[in-house]
N, CA, C and O of each residue as an XYZ file, in Angstrom:
656
protein
N       0.708     -0.691      0.084
C      -0.264     -0.185      0.356
C       0.759      0.962     -0.037
O       1.871      1.059      0.480
N       0.139      2.039     -1.253
C       1.644      2.785     -0.971
C       1.459      3.874      0.679
O       0.491      3.926      1.437
N       3.257      4.865      0.792
C       2.089      6.065      1.440
C       1.846      7.826      1.580
O       2.275      8.860      1.068
N       1.026      7.460      2.456
C       0.866      8.925      1.608
C       0.758     10.174      1.726
O       0.424     10.785      2.742
N       1.032     10.596      0.715
C       1.426     12.212      0.590
C       1.404     13.116      1.339
O       0.277     13.610      1.299
N       2.572     14.064      2.603
C       2.045     14.952      3.142
C       1.304     16.604      2.324
O       1.802     17.249      1.401
N       0.041     16.877      3.063
C      -0.319     17.953      2.019
C       0.228     19.211      2.464
O       0.355     20.290      1.886
N       0.506     18.841      3.568
C       1.045     20.221      3.869
C       2.911     20.314      3.908
O       3.545     19.332      3.521
N       3.846     21.910      4.541
C       5.297     21.766      3.851
C       5.874     20.939      5.288
O       5.439     21.219      6.405
N       7.143     19.661      4.991
C       6.908     19.353      6.137
C       7.423     20.566      6.792
O       6.651     20.983      7.656
N       8.948     21.545      6.574
C       9.115     22.819      7.865
C       8.108     23.673      7.940
O       7.497     23.783      6.877
N       7.600     24.515      9.086
C       6.611     25.270      8.892
C       6.980     26.484      8.719
O       8.194     26.637      8.857
N       6.289     27.576      8.423
C       6.557     28.591      7.649
C       7.258     29.653      8.254
O       7.651     30.674      7.688
N       7.467     29.177     10.118
C       8.192     30.426     10.658
C       8.667     29.606     10.754
O       8.120     29.427     11.842
N       9.716     28.152     10.589
C      10.625     27.582     10.883
C      12.355     28.947     10.675
O      12.572     29.981     10.044
N      13.232     27.957     11.746
C      14.521     28.458     11.829
C      15.151     28.435     10.804
O      15.640     29.363     10.159
N      15.153     26.647     10.518
C      15.960     26.414      8.895
C      15.893     27.814      7.596
O      14.990     28.036      6.789
N      17.422     28.697      7.835
C      17.437     29.494      6.506
C      17.127     29.166      5.291
O      18.115     28.482      5.026
N      16.414     29.145      4.251
C      16.188     29.120      2.927
C      16.918     30.010      2.238
O      16.845     31.237      2.289
N      17.959     29.016      1.285
C      18.967     29.302      0.314
C      17.965     30.389     -0.566
O      16.935     30.695      0.035
N      18.078     30.759     -1.381
C      17.992     31.585     -1.819
C      17.772     31.118     -3.564
O      18.957     31.148     -3.897
N      17.209     30.823     -4.507
C      17.747     30.136     -6.001
C      18.210     30.930     -6.151
O      18.002     31.968     -5.524
N      19.002     30.794     -7.006
C      20.338     31.418     -8.145
C      19.570     32.134     -9.769
O      19.223     31.683    -10.861
N      19.587     32.898     -9.375
C      18.543     33.892    -10.975
C      19.655     33.052    -11.739
O      20.847     32.959    -11.446
N      18.721     32.257    -13.168
C      18.857     32.024    -14.173
C      19.634     33.051    -15.783
O      19.038     33.567    -16.729
N      21.039     32.988    -15.485
C      21.366     34.204    -17.052
C      20.791     33.865    -18.004
O      20.213     32.794    -18.190
N      20.906     34.814    -18.745
C      20.228     35.171    -19.767
C      18.651     34.173    -19.881
O      18.499     33.338    -20.773
N      17.648     34.443    -18.873
C      17.063     33.574    -19.176
C      15.796     33.889    -20.041
O      14.728     33.286    -19.938
N      16.136     35.219    -21.165
C      15.377     35.350    -22.581
C      15.658     34.118    -22.915
O      14.799     33.675    -23.677
N      16.765     33.129    -22.595
C      17.255     32.478    -24.445
C      16.357     30.871    -23.551
O      16.578     29.759    -24.031
N      15.622     30.985    -22.572
C      14.909     29.186    -22.092
C      13.681     29.567    -22.942
O      13.096     28.719    -23.615
N      13.295     30.879    -22.897
C      11.595     31.670    -23.180
C      12.013     31.552    -24.730
O      11.135     32.106    -25.390
N      12.774     31.166    -25.348
C      13.710     31.606    -27.167
C      13.101     29.841    -26.969
O      12.147     29.409    -27.616
N      13.694     29.215    -26.199
C      14.672     27.966    -26.463
C      12.788     26.376    -26.122
O      12.780     25.198    -26.477
N      11.545     27.219    -25.321
C      10.904     26.335    -25.216
C       9.700     25.793    -26.302
O       8.843     24.986    -25.943
N       9.724     26.003    -26.814
C       8.965     24.670    -28.091
C       9.405     23.611    -27.796
O       8.606     22.678    -27.871
N      10.929     23.273    -27.311
C      11.593     22.325    -28.133
C      12.046     21.706    -26.413
O      12.976     20.980    -26.061
N      10.959     22.352    -25.632
C      11.599     21.933    -23.775
C      12.675     21.579    -23.619
O      13.031     20.416    -23.813
N      13.827     22.999    -23.030
C      14.602     22.583    -22.866
C      14.834     21.692    -21.616
O      14.012     20.834    -21.296
N      15.817     21.887    -21.014
C      16.525     20.566    -19.625
C      17.506     21.842    -19.788
O      18.160     22.478    -20.615
N      17.111     21.761    -18.262
C      19.169     22.991    -17.731
C      19.638     21.814    -17.276
O      19.018     20.768    -17.466
N      21.361     21.900    -16.298
C      21.823     21.391    -15.416
C      22.762     22.245    -15.370
O      23.128     22.896    -16.350
N      23.351     22.350    -13.992
C      24.630     23.235    -13.737
C      25.520     22.535    -13.967
O      25.517     21.329    -14.214
N      26.614     23.484    -13.878
C      27.328     23.572    -14.617
C      28.464     24.021    -14.457
O      28.825     24.462    -15.547
N      29.618     24.226    -13.340
C      31.310     24.704    -13.357
C      30.321     26.394    -12.942
O      30.789     27.346    -13.568
N      29.452     26.655    -12.277
C      29.179     27.801    -12.073
C      28.334     27.947    -12.867
O      27.643     28.842    -12.382
N      27.702     27.523    -14.242
C      27.135     28.127    -15.349
C      25.383     27.500    -15.026
O      24.875     26.857    -14.107
N      24.948     28.002    -16.122
C      23.616     26.263    -16.392
C      23.798     26.487    -18.154
O      23.912     27.438    -18.928
N      23.741     24.862    -18.234
C      23.841     24.187    -18.801
C      22.996     23.965    -19.619
O      22.438     22.973    -19.150
N      22.398     24.261    -20.739
C      21.203     24.002    -22.287
C      21.482     22.877    -22.678
O      22.649     22.617    -22.972
N      20.305     21.765    -22.795
C      20.420     20.454    -23.790
C      19.454     20.628    -23.975
O      18.709     21.397    -23.367
N      19.090     19.595    -25.347
C      17.905     19.618    -26.241
C      18.091     18.339    -26.461
O      19.128     17.781    -26.817
N      16.327     17.571    -26.083
C      16.967     16.305    -26.501
C      18.339     15.150    -25.790
O      18.266     14.700    -24.646
N      18.966     14.986    -26.308
C      20.097     14.793    -25.545
C      21.914     15.073    -26.487
O      22.999     14.612    -26.843
N      20.966     16.214    -26.418
C      22.644     17.080    -27.109
C      22.519     18.744    -26.349
O      21.637     19.602    -26.354
N      24.450     18.605    -25.481
C      23.741     20.110    -24.645
C      24.140     20.575    -25.755
O      24.929     20.144    -26.596
N      23.166     22.025    -25.643
C      23.259     23.308    -26.724
C      23.706     24.116    -26.959
O      24.177     24.477    -28.037
N      23.640     24.863    -25.465
C      24.476     25.641    -24.732
C      25.141     25.980    -23.426
O      24.629     25.287    -22.547
N      25.980     26.686    -22.999
C      25.570     26.903    -21.309
C      25.559     28.860    -20.778
O      26.319     29.781    -21.076
N      25.007     28.831    -20.391
C      24.324     30.065    -19.902
C      25.168     30.592    -18.863
O      25.196     30.023    -17.772
N      26.125     32.019    -19.171
C      27.234     32.139    -17.860
C      27.941     33.596    -17.881
O      28.794     34.178    -18.551
N      27.207     33.823    -16.904
C      27.097     35.303    -16.074
C      28.475     35.591    -15.023
O      29.348     36.070    -15.747
N      28.858     35.505    -13.955
C      30.202     35.409    -14.012
C      30.089     37.580    -13.067
O      29.819     38.708    -13.479
N      30.586     36.803    -11.453
C      29.764     38.388    -11.187
C      30.919     38.937    -12.158
O      30.661     39.439    -13.251
N      32.404     38.770    -11.578
C      33.504     39.740    -12.076
C      33.228     39.877    -13.688
O      32.711     39.051    -14.440
N      33.613     40.857    -13.904
C      33.777     41.478    -15.436
C      34.468     39.914    -16.407
O      35.514     39.296    -16.210
N      33.917     39.799    -16.931
C      34.126     38.060    -17.715
C      34.334     38.541    -19.037
O      33.534     39.337    -19.528
N      35.578     38.036    -19.819
C      35.586     38.189    -21.369
C      34.351     36.898    -21.606
O      33.430     37.177    -22.375
N      34.355     35.474    -20.925
C      33.851     34.552    -21.526
C      31.297     34.740    -21.103
O      30.256     34.202    -21.480
N      31.717     35.735    -20.255
C      30.007     36.193    -19.978
C      29.065     36.105    -20.801
O      29.154     37.207    -21.341
N      28.228     35.593    -21.289
C      26.781     35.212    -22.429
C      26.580     34.192    -22.539
O      26.569     33.608    -21.456
N      26.347     33.452    -23.561
C      25.879     32.495    -24.318
C      27.393     31.239    -24.950
O      28.364     31.413    -25.687
N      27.260     30.944    -24.758
C      28.304     29.396    -25.325
C      27.071     28.419    -26.558
O      25.909     28.014    -26.531
N      28.507     28.425    -27.737
C      27.401     27.174    -27.842
C      28.673     26.058    -27.729
O      29.795     26.093    -27.223
N      27.896     25.060    -28.469
C      27.867     23.941    -28.497
C      28.604     23.600    -29.801
O      27.726     23.617    -30.665
N      29.904     23.267    -30.431
C      29.472     23.612    -32.025
C      30.914     22.117    -31.897
O      31.236     21.399    -30.950
N      31.532     22.221    -33.623
C      32.930     22.123    -34.111
C      33.534     22.140    -34.539
O      33.101     21.921    -35.670
N      34.874     22.305    -34.608
C      35.516     23.263    -35.135
C      35.413     24.121    -36.649
O      35.711     25.176    -37.210
N      34.815     22.922    -36.811
C      34.037     22.428    -38.916
C      33.452     23.105    -39.185
O      33.406     23.427    -40.372
N      32.746     23.649    -38.336
C      31.304     24.487    -38.444
C      31.665     26.207    -38.049
O      30.833     27.109    -38.152
N      32.988     26.374    -37.620
C      32.768     27.802    -37.120
C      33.386     29.450    -38.568
O      33.141     30.652    -38.467
N      33.934     28.932    -39.347
C      33.860     29.544    -40.343
C      32.140     30.137    -40.815
O      31.670     31.256    -40.606
N      31.674     29.299    -41.295
C      29.656     29.016    -41.495
C      28.929     29.932    -39.871
O      27.819     30.425    -39.671
N      30.049     29.832    -39.067
C      28.451     30.335    -38.063
C      28.680     31.698    -37.467
O      27.919     32.515    -36.948
N      30.405     31.674    -37.787
C      30.915     33.189    -37.938
C      29.904     34.288    -38.502
O      29.224     35.251    -38.148
N      30.249     33.516    -39.609
C      29.001     35.123    -41.039
C      28.319     34.670    -40.073
O      29.364     34.633    -39.424
N      27.052     34.032    -38.869
C      25.695     35.164    -38.976
C      25.859     35.785    -38.536
O      25.378     36.913    -38.648
N      27.360     35.057    -37.066
C      27.703     35.930    -35.559
C      28.830     36.163    -36.023
O      29.698     35.290    -36.020
N      29.022     37.295    -36.477
C      30.230     38.502    -35.981
C      31.016     38.123    -34.530
O      32.022     37.434    -34.364
N      30.212     38.804    -33.587
C      31.659     38.626    -32.373
C      31.315     37.428    -32.140
O      30.301     37.483    -31.444
N      31.653     36.179    -32.376
C      31.615     35.251    -32.021
C      32.747     33.758    -31.735
O      32.406     32.701    -32.266
N      33.606     33.782    -31.176
C      34.638     33.673    -29.989
C      35.189     32.530    -29.258
O      34.627     31.790    -28.451
N      36.276     32.526    -29.649
C      36.007     31.339    -28.827
C      36.076     31.591    -27.790
O      36.113     32.816    -27.674
N      36.149     30.783    -26.297
C      36.556     30.598    -25.370
C      37.202     30.524    -25.147
O      37.849     29.579    -25.599
N      37.998     31.699    -23.886
C      38.456     31.755    -23.580
C      39.361     31.389    -21.832
O      40.571     31.399    -21.606
N      38.492     31.173    -21.111
C      38.751     30.673    -19.728
C      39.396     28.585    -20.276
O      39.283     27.955    -19.225
N      39.807     27.817    -21.164
C      39.891     26.604    -21.227
C      41.765     26.897    -22.052
O      42.631     26.108    -22.430
N      41.663     28.567    -22.015
C      43.526     28.749    -22.680
C      43.371     28.217    -23.868
O      42.246     28.650    -23.618
N      43.343     27.784    -24.783
C      43.427     27.284    -26.146
C      43.655     28.853    -27.676
O      43.512     30.021    -27.316
N      43.792     28.719    -28.292
C      42.740     29.399    -29.236
C      42.526     29.288    -29.337
O      41.572     29.621    -28.633
N      42.044     28.299    -30.593
C      40.847     27.654    -30.746
C      39.911     26.043    -29.937
O      40.422     24.936    -29.767
N      38.029     26.598    -29.478
C      37.659     25.764    -29.389
C      36.418     24.872    -29.259
O      35.435     25.560    -29.532
N      36.217     24.143    -29.080
C      34.638     23.346    -29.803
C      32.945     24.627    -28.571
O      31.725     24.692    -28.424
N      33.685     24.998    -28.305
C      32.829     25.984    -27.694
C      33.074     27.692    -27.922
O      33.919     28.480    -27.498
N      31.962     27.809    -28.755
C      31.808     29.418    -29.186
C      30.926     30.779    -27.925
O      29.970     30.755    -27.151
N      31.735     31.581    -28.270
C      30.754     32.523    -26.726
C      30.449     33.519    -28.184
O      31.120     33.831    -29.168
N      28.762     33.863    -27.596
C      28.745     35.026    -27.898
C      28.272     35.991    -26.931
O      27.174     36.108    -26.385
N      29.599     36.817    -26.819
C      30.085     37.368    -25.839
C      28.551     39.056    -25.117
O      27.827     39.771    -25.810
N      28.691     39.009    -23.811
C      27.773     39.437    -23.335
C      28.073     40.734    -23.562
O      27.068     41.350    -23.207
N      28.745     41.369    -23.884
C      29.255     42.874    -23.966
C      29.298     43.098    -25.179
O      29.898     44.116    -25.523
N      28.764     42.346    -26.088
C      28.977     43.076    -27.853
C      28.281     42.958    -27.691
O      27.645     42.134    -27.034
N      27.847     44.835    -28.974
C      26.786     44.986    -29.103
C      25.538     44.583    -29.973
O      24.532     45.273    -30.137
N      25.802     43.273    -30.528
C      24.114     42.911    -30.452
C      24.477     41.275    -29.859
O      24.775     40.581    -30.831
N      24.516     40.727    -28.962
C      24.102     39.920    -28.160
C      23.549     39.227    -27.687
O      23.714     38.052    -27.357
N      22.107     40.580    -27.532
C      20.252     39.739    -27.432
C      20.106     38.837    -28.527
O      19.808     37.643    -28.549
N      20.413     39.764    -29.553
C      19.923     39.525    -31.349
C      20.421     38.240    -31.724
O      19.577     37.504    -32.235
N      21.942     37.635    -31.563
C      22.904     36.745    -31.719
C      22.753     35.704    -31.180
O      23.219     34.671    -31.662
N      21.894     35.733    -29.773
C      21.394     34.866    -28.664
C      19.877     34.360    -29.171
O      19.269     33.306    -29.359
N      19.713     35.481    -29.244
C      17.948     34.858    -30.526
C      18.165     34.403    -31.152
O      17.510     33.371    -31.006
N      18.896     34.288    -32.232
C      18.562     33.425    -33.838
C      19.524     32.769    -33.026
O      20.358     33.504    -33.553
N      20.297     31.986    -32.133
C      20.795     30.625    -32.042
C      19.934     30.510    -31.522
O      20.367     29.531    -30.915
N      18.632     30.656    -31.002
C      18.208     29.828    -30.312
C      17.748     29.167    -31.697
O      18.160     28.094    -32.137
N      16.764     30.062    -32.327
C      15.959     29.985    -33.083
C      17.032     28.851    -34.629
O      16.501     28.366    -35.628
N      18.495     28.771    -34.264
C      19.438     27.925    -35.686
C      18.397     26.253    -34.349
O      18.011     25.130    -34.672
N      18.372     26.685    -33.545
C      18.122     25.173    -32.467
C      16.479     24.927    -32.708
O      15.838     23.888    -32.863
N      16.182     25.970    -32.680
C      14.739     25.228    -33.135
C      14.480     24.208    -34.092
O      13.811     23.175    -34.058
N      15.321     24.877    -35.127
C      15.622     24.548    -36.236
C      16.082     23.189    -36.407
O      15.551     22.361    -37.148
N      16.932     23.035    -35.802
C      17.499     21.894    -35.662
C      18.944     21.466    -35.952
O      19.449     20.343    -35.928
N      19.572     22.897    -36.286
C      20.568     23.170    -37.604
C      21.456     22.168    -36.581
O      21.370     21.989    -35.366
N      22.257     21.652    -37.497
C      23.269     20.227    -36.868
C      24.574     21.453    -36.508
O      25.335     20.937    -35.689
N      24.898     22.458    -36.765
C      26.003     22.567    -37.083
C      26.195     23.421    -35.060
O      27.118     24.058    -34.552
N      24.825     22.967    -34.501
C      25.138     23.551    -33.118
C      24.106     22.581    -32.073
O      22.964     22.121    -32.063
N      25.302     22.619    -31.252
C      24.697     20.675    -29.967
C      25.881     19.750    -30.099
O      26.819     19.845    -30.890
N      25.692     18.973    -29.312
C      26.848     18.384    -28.653
C      26.564     16.974    -28.120
O      26.517     16.972    -26.890
N      26.384     15.911    -28.619
C      25.818     15.141    -27.982
C      27.068     14.530    -26.772
O      28.155     14.053    -27.097
N      26.467     14.733    -25.080
C      27.596     14.412    -24.275
C      28.943     12.854    -24.345
O      28.532     11.922    -25.038
N      29.918     12.703    -23.901
C      30.128     11.531    -23.592
C      29.484     11.131    -22.801
O      28.645     11.904    -22.338
N      29.570      9.622    -22.222
C      28.667      9.427    -21.482
C      29.932      9.299    -20.131
O      31.140      9.388    -19.911
N      28.819      9.069    -19.592
C      29.604      9.671    -18.443
C      30.293      7.855    -17.771
O      30.077      6.784    -18.339
N      31.047      8.033    -16.564
C      31.765      6.941    -16.151
C      30.733      6.520    -14.879
O      30.278      7.361    -14.103
N      30.511      5.421    -14.818
C      29.517      5.497    -13.344
C      30.717      5.447    -12.501
O      31.867      5.331    -12.925
N      30.194      5.587    -10.712
C      30.168      5.990    -10.195
C      30.916      4.942     -9.307
O      31.848      5.328     -8.601
N      30.593      3.817     -9.318
C      30.418      3.063     -8.577
C      32.713      2.124     -9.810
O      33.408      1.355     -9.145
N      33.098      2.436    -11.023
C      34.065      2.101    -11.742
C      34.284      1.325    -11.326
O      33.506      0.373    -11.385
N      34.998      1.274    -10.917
C      36.064      0.431    -10.358
C      36.442     -1.315     -9.267
O      37.267     -2.101     -8.800
N      34.826     -0.866     -9.491
C      34.505     -2.143     -8.523
C      34.318     -3.181     -9.834
O      34.898     -4.263     -9.910
N      33.275     -2.577    -10.987
C      32.679     -3.084    -11.816
C      33.601     -3.262    -13.007
O      33.113     -3.885    -13.950
N      34.884     -2.814    -13.138
C      36.247     -2.291    -14.429
C      37.190     -3.587    -13.730
O      37.415     -3.930    -12.570
N      37.728     -4.256    -15.484
C      38.466     -5.532    -14.414
C      39.339     -5.385    -13.754
O      39.918     -4.337    -13.466
N      39.639     -6.959    -13.272
C      40.602     -6.721    -12.158
C      42.139     -7.007    -12.915
O      42.546     -7.830    -13.734
N      42.796     -5.759    -12.105
C      44.215     -6.392    -12.695
C      45.217     -6.759    -12.585
O      46.285     -6.530    -13.152
N      44.734     -7.703    -11.398
C      45.943     -9.040    -10.868
C      46.666    -10.213    -11.781
O      46.102    -11.190    -12.273
N      47.309    -10.050    -11.826
C      47.838    -11.826    -12.218
C      47.351    -12.675    -11.089
O      47.278    -12.571     -9.865
N      46.863    -14.098    -12.565
C      46.920    -15.565    -11.299
C      48.385    -15.281    -11.143
O      49.166    -14.652    -11.857
N      48.572    -16.071     -9.744
C      49.993    -17.089     -9.968
C      49.861    -17.803    -10.756
O      48.690    -17.698    -11.124
N      50.692    -19.034    -11.684
C      50.257    -20.189    -11.854
C      50.139    -21.275    -10.875
O      50.855    -21.246     -9.874
N      49.368    -22.158    -11.053
C      50.101    -23.451     -9.384
C      50.330    -23.714     -9.541
O      50.165    -24.078    -10.705
N      51.365    -24.235     -8.697
C      52.746    -24.848     -8.670
C      52.228    -26.371     -8.057
O      51.190    -26.530     -7.415
N      52.992    -27.207     -8.339
C      52.742    -29.046     -8.511
C      52.316    -29.348     -6.876
O      51.679    -30.328     -6.490
N      52.691    -28.557     -6.271
C      52.205    -28.603     -4.658
C      51.211    -28.479     -3.930
O      50.785    -29.048     -2.926
N      50.703    -27.153     -4.961
C      49.193    -26.668     -4.867
C      47.923    -27.672     -6.122
O      46.922    -27.302     -6.734
N      48.142    -28.073     -6.093
C      46.998    -29.090     -7.334
C      46.771    -29.670     -6.029
O      45.779    -29.255     -5.429
N      47.544    -30.610     -5.426
C      47.341    -31.582     -4.604
C      46.243    -31.131     -3.641
O      45.377    -31.804     -3.082
N      46.505    -29.793     -3.589
C      45.590    -29.523     -2.010
C      43.675    -30.096     -2.377
O      42.827    -30.023     -1.487
């Protein structure tokens, strides 16, 4: 028999337990623009990763200190950079990785066309443009050591061991 759920909150409203306020969603208008494709989000590295289907498509970043990588990150690959740059002239590689070119490209928040570019990226995602989005690599199981094959080497049986 199922256990009935409580209809009242587990802690009374006058509780002395502090309630941690939710962190504001950076560039929330992007999620509104993607609503028709049912995006889901996941916190990632102090940012907000946005998934559509099985693909990660964007990361929304707005760190406190002025940062060149704040904005909307596009999940793409190097082969698509040139064609995407024609649509997004202010797009560039994310600098936080300290590589000249990365798969992650940012539409910087300080660009004069930031909102228009972010909304155009959302249009491409809704249209299922293959240039934006990556299927993440599978995560390793937390108990991977227990399921990994043993590295121990079996010792050969000695003649005396066979008779035991």
